[in-house]
C-alpha positions, 0 to 999 in steps of 0.5 A, a space after each residue: 429310893 421307894 419302890 412301888 411295893 413301898 408305896 402300896 404298903 403305904 396305901 394299905 396302911 392309909 386305908 386302914 387294912 392288914 395286908 391280909 385284908 388288902 390281899 383278899 380284897 383284890 383277890 390275890 393270894 394270901 401273903 402276896 403283898 408281904 411276900 412282895 415287900 419281903 423280897 423287894 419285888 415288882 408288882 405285876 400289871 395284872 395285880 395293879 389292874 385288880 387293885 385299881 378296879 377295887 380302889 379307883 381312888 388310888 392314883 396309878 401315877 403316884 403308885 408307879 412313880 411316886 409322883 403327885 398325890 396318893 388319891 386322885 380327885 375326880 372332876 366333872 367336865 362340862 361340855 359346851 
C-alpha cells in the first residue's frame, strides 16, 4: 500500500525535480523528503500546505488518499 510520501515522490519525479530542488522550492529543510521516505514517515500538514501553495496543480485528494488524478484541472464556472 502506498503512503502519502510515496505519492509525493512520484509527483517530484513527474515535475522533473530532484528531491533537494523540491525541498528548496517548498521551503523545507535540505533532505526533508528523502528523510521522510527513508523513515516511511508521515508528511506534516504544514508541509502539505506549503506544497499546495507552490504546486497548486497537485491534487490534494490524490496526494493524501491516492484517489483521482495527480493533477487537478480547473473549470471555470459561469453564474447565471
